[in-house]
N, C-alpha and C positions, 0 to 999 in steps of 0.2 A: 696815337689814334684820334678820332674825331673828336671824342670826348675831351681829352686832353688840350686840342687845340680848340674846343668851344668855350672850357673854363677859364683858357689862358685871354682869349679873346674878350669875353665877357668880364673878367676881371679888369682887364686892362681900359675896357671902356668906363668902367665906373670910377676907379680910383686904384692906388697900390697896394692899400689895404687891402679891398677885397680880391685884388690879384694874390697877393700872399694867402689870403685866406683857401681861394679857389686851387693854388695849388699844390696846397697840403692835400685837396680832395683828389687833386690829377695823380699826386704821388701815391697816394692810395690805391686809386684806381689801376694805376701802372703795376704795382706789387701784384694785386689780386691777380691780373691779367698774365704775367708773367710767372708766377707761382703755377697758375691753372694751366699753362702751357708745359712747365716744367715738368709737373706731376706727370702729363700725358706722354711725354718722352722718356725720362726717368723710371715711371711707375713707385713713386714713394708713396707713404699711408700719411695722410695727415696728422695722425697721432704720432708718428716717429718724428716729422718735423717741429712738433710743437714741443715734442720731450727734449729734442736737440736745442732748441731756443728758450725753453723756457727760463732757466737760468737769467739769460741775456733780456729776456723781454721784463722781468724782474728789476732787473738794476736798470735799464732803461726807463721804467715805468718812475722808480724812485729818483733817478736823477731829474726827470721834469715834472714832479709833482710840485716842488716847489714854485718853481717858474711859474708853471701853468696857474698855482692859487694867486700867486701876485699877479698877474695878468688878469685873472678875474675881480680881483679887489679893485685895482687900480685902473684897471681898461687898456684896451688894446692901444689907445695913445696917451700915455701916464703924461701929465705935466712935471712929474718928478722923477726925472731918469736916473739920478744919483740914487735914490730912496729906492727905485724898484732894483736897480744892478746891485744896490749893495746888499738886497734881502735875496734877491735870485741867485746870485753866482755862489757865495758861501751856501744856500741851501742845496743847491743842485750838487755841489761837491762832497757834502754831508750824506745827501741822500745817495749819491754813487758809491760812497766810500762805505757806509752802514749797510746797503744791499749787497756790496759787492762779497763784504765779510760774512754777513749773516746767511747768505745763500750759497756760500761756498764757492762763487764764482772763479773760474782760473784766472781772472784777470787780478784777483786780489795775491795771487802768487808771485805775481808781475809786480805789484804796487809794494808787497813785503821785501822783495829782493832790491828793488830802487831803494826804497827807505833806509835798508841795512848798506847798500852801496854809498849813499850820502853821510851815513853816519861814518863809514870807515875812512 
C-alpha cells in the first residue's frame, strides 16, 4: 500500500535503524489491512479470531519479553552485543518454553515428543 511505501522511503532516507522501526509499523499496518479484508470475505467474528490465536499470542509475547526488555535497557545499538545476545537468547527460549507449558499450547506437545525422542 501507499502507507507501507511511505514508511519504507522515510526510513531509508534517515537510516537503517529508522527503516527497521518503520518496517515493523508497516507490517502491523498490512496485518490489519489483510485481516479486515479477510473478515469481509469470510465473515468471521473478531472474538473467534482472538480466541483461536490467544494462546499463540501469549507464547509470542512471552518469547519476546526478555529481548524487548534488553533492548530497552541497552538501547537499539548496544555496544555490548555479546551481553545482549547472552541475555536475550536464553531469555526468549525460557519465556517460550514456560508460556507454552503454562498455557497448554499445542506446541508443548511437540516439544515434549521431541524431547522424548532425543532421550530414546
